[in-house]
N, C-alpha and C positions, 0 to 999 in steps of 0.2 A: 392733407395739409394745405391750407389756403395761404397765399402770399401776395402782398401788394407789390405792384410793379416797382415802386420806389425802393423796396427791400431786396430786389433781385440781385443787384450787384454785390451787396454785402453777403447774401446767402451763397452766391456762387464762389465767393472768395474763401468760404469755409468748406467747400467740397460739393461735388455733384451728387444728386439723387439719381436713381435709375429711371424715373418716370416724371415727365412734365406735361401738363395740359394747359394750353393757352386758349382762352376764348374771349372774343371781342370783335367788333366791326371796324376798328380803326387800323387799317392795313399797315400804316407806317409803324405804329407802336407795337403791333404784333410782330412785324418783321424784325424790329430792333431787339425785342425780347428774345425771339427765336435765334437771332444772330449771336446774341450774347451767350446763350446756352451752348450753341454749336461751337463757338470760339473756345470756351472753356473746355468743352469735350475734346476738341482737337488737340489742345495743349496737354491733355491727359492721356493721349494715345488712342482716341477713338478715330481710327484712320479710314473707316469705310462708312458710307451713308447710302441708304436706300430710301426712296420716297414713294409712297403709295397714296393716290388720290381716289377717294371713295366716290364713285359716280354711278348712279343707276341702282335699281333694285336688285340686280344680279351680280353685284360686285363679288369677286372671289376673295373672301376673307382668309381662306386657307393659305394664300400666298403671303399675307401679312404675318400670320402665325408662324409660317415656315421661316420667314426672314428673321424673325426674332429668335428662332431656335437654332440657327446655323450661322457659321462664320466662313468667310472665304479663306483660301490658303494664304492670302496676303495681308491679313489683319487679324489681330487678336481682340480688338474691341470695335464695336460698330454703333452707328446711330440708325434707328429705324423711325422714320418720320411718317405719320399717318395724318392726312388732311381730309377733313370731312366738311366740305363747303356748305352742305345743307344743314348740318348740325343734327341730322337724324340718321343714325347708323342702321336702323331697322332691327328686326328680331335677331337675324344671324349676326349682325355687327355688334349688337348689344352683348350677346354671349361671347363673341370674340374679344371684345374690349375687356370684359370681366376676366376672361382667361389671361389676357395680356397683363392686366393689373396684378393678378395673383402671381404670375410667373416673374414679374419684375422685382419682386421682393427678394433682396439679397443677390440680385444678378448684377455683377460688376462688369460683365462683358458687353451688355447691350443697354444703350440709353434709348428709351422710347420717348418720342416727342409727338404729342397729339395736338393738332391745330383745328380749332372750331370757330364758327361765328359767335356772335353774342347769343347767349342762351337765356331763355326765360326761367322763371322759378320752378315751373313744373318739370322742365327738362333736367334742371340741376338736382331735382329731387329723385330722379330715376335711378334704377339699380346700377346701370352701367357707369353713370357719372359718379355715383357714390363710391363705386369700387375704385375708379381712377383716383378720386380725391383721397380715399382712405389709404391707398398704396403709394401715392406719389405727391407731387406738388402741383397745385392748380393756381393759375393767375387769371383773374378777371381784368381785362384790359379795356377800360372805359375811354370814351372819346373825351377830348378836351373841350369843356364848355366855353362858350363865347366869353364869359366873364373872366375865365382863367387864361385865355389865349394871349393877351399882352405879356403876362408874366412868363408864360411858356416860351414865347419868342425871345424875351430878354435873356432867359436862361440858355437858350440855344445859341444866341449871339455870343454870350459870355464864354461858351465852350470853344469858340473859335477866336477868342481874344478881342471881341468887339463889344461895344455897348452904346446905348443911346446917351445923349447928353443928359446931364442932371436936370432935375426940376421939371417945369411945365412943358418945355420944348420936347424933352425926352418922352414924357407921357403922351404928348400929342403924336409923336412919331410912332409909338407903339400902338396907339389906337388906330392910326391910319393904316399901319401894317396889318393889324388884325382885321380891319374892315376889308382889306384887299384879299385876304386868304381864308376868311371864315368858311367853315364847312369843307375845306380841302387841305387837310393837314399834310398830305404828301407834297402838294405844291408849295405849301408854306415852308417845308423843309428844303425844297429846291431853291426857293427864293432866298432863304437864309444863307444857303451854300453859295449862291451867286454873289451876295454881298461880300462874302469872304474872299471871292476871287477878284471883285472889282475894287475893293478898298482895303487899305492896310489895317492892322490891329489898332485899336484905340476907339475914340469916340466917333459915332456916326451922326451926322446932322440930319434934320428933317428933310432938307433938300436932297441929300444923297439917297435917302430911303424912298422919297417920293419919285425920284428919277429912275430908280432901279427896279422897284417892286411892281410886278404886273398885277392887274386885277384878275385873280384866278379864283375868286370866291365861288362857292357852290352852295345853294340854299335848299334847305329841306322845308317843305310846306308845313310840316308838323312842328318845326322849330319856330315858325312864325308866331305861334300862340304864346311862346315864352316872351318874345319881344313885345307883342301887343299887351299882354297882361302886365308886363314890366313897365309899360308907359314909355317905351323907347321909340319915340316918333321917327328920328332920323334912321335908325336901324330898320324899322318897319318899312320905311320908304325904299331903302336899299334892297331889302329882301323881296318886296313886291316887284320892283323893277327887274331884279335878277331872275325871279321865277318866271316872269313874262318873257324875258330874253331866252331862258332855257326851254320855253315851250310848254310850261306846266299848264294843265287844264284849269280853266277858270272855275269850273264846277268843284274841283277838289279844293282850291283855295277858299272858295265860298263855304264849303263844308267845314273846313278847319275853323274859320272865323265864327260861323253861326253855331257850331257845336260848343264853342267856348261861351257864347252868349246864353245858349240854352242851359248849359251846365251851371253857369252863375245863377240863372233864374231858379233852377231846380234846387240848388243848395240853399238859396235865399228863402225859398218857400218851405223847405224842410226845417230851417232854423225857426221860421215863424210858427211852425207847428210844434215847436218845443224840443227838437232834436239838437244835441250839442253839435257844434261845428265839426269836430273831428269825426263824429259818427256820420254826419251828412256827407262829408267828403269821401269817406270810405264807401258809402252806399253808391256814390256816383263814380266810383273807381278812379278817383283823383289822388295821385300821390307824387312823391318826388318834388321836383322844382315847381310843377304846376300847383301842388298842394300848398307850398309856401306862398306862392303868388296869390292864390285864392284867399288864403288866410289874411293877407295884407290888405287886399282891396275890397273884399266882400262886406265887412262891417260898415264901409263908407259909401257903398253904392245904394242909392235909393231905388224904391220900386218904380218911380216914374222914369228914371234913367234906364233901368233894365227893360221896361215896357217899350220905350222909344227905340232901344237897340234891337229888340226883337222885331219890331215893326220894320226897321231899316233892313234887317237881315231878310225878311220876307220880300221886301221890294227888290233887293239885289238878287234874290233867288230867281225872280222872274226875268231880270235883266240878263243874267248869264245864260238863260234859256231862250233868249231872243225876243222877250217882250219889252215894252216901253212902260216907264213909270213916271208920272208927272213930277217934276222937280228933281229928277235924278238924271245923271249922264246916260246917254244911250250906249256908249262904249263900255263893255263889261269891266275892263281893267280899271277904268276911271271910277266906276261904281264901287269896285272892290277896294280901291285906295280910299275912297270916302268912308266906306263902312269900317275898314281897318283903323283909320285915323280917328273915327268917332269912338270906337271901343278903346283905342289906345289913349285918347284924351280923357275918357271917363276913368280909366284905371290910373292914369297919371295924377288926376285930380284927387282920386281916392287915397293915393299913397302920400300926397303932400300934407 
């Protein structure tokens, strides 16, 4: 049974199942979902908890199976928690998980909680995950996208009795807050809690948020492409500055930017050869948010623009490897800024 995170509270209010599987890379949201399940379990008499972290190829799965089959003298219900940080249980683990899934059916004495990182489609199609999903409840816990972050912050503030001012000032405050915590949801949670300690319930001004919220943003180089393709110039500037400050390799940033340019060109060429846009995008393995961004900008990007961007990417490739190029900055990060803003400007023009 698949369940959305937003449905978890209502689901738990109707009663616990004996098996839950949480998979996702957002540590805060996984922790909160697991805490909610544990809290309901404790309230229903699950007084004992054992935790097993799967590490290495020689992990002893028999200990996990034994834990699920026995109770101590001091509890009549227990939680058995299995953490698999790699997301790959191996052959022995696969068999053990399938056995655990089968034995969980109708077991009111043991609640099994399996914690996994974000899983790809192939892994979710495997026999062991299918067995867990068929016997229990699975929750895919996705990260909060940048576009949804201001609303998430507003909701969290509301839970502690606080809110931003109405109108434009409030939206400006939420955007400022989101810029400061992007890519670091756990720190965002901590900054929200800090506001609850510093200020009373009620409206928060922009000045209060500006004074209190630290710059704890963490940037992912592969999220950079979403900002560039979305024509978000200011966000692109912040992300590049952040990546540089975090010590990201210039060559990796260049790869992300140049791969977007090459992908745009390949899809454009495929369309010129008669392929429908959805087919061309699938052939280039472009899906999700990137697919939607490609669909918006591609029809309006001319061949000359793409050719110029390809040439620029080639120039910057040499610069990040220590070469000089006439008319371009010598410093690699300056050249990357220029390349990124060139692509960002082309995409912004195409979207307008």
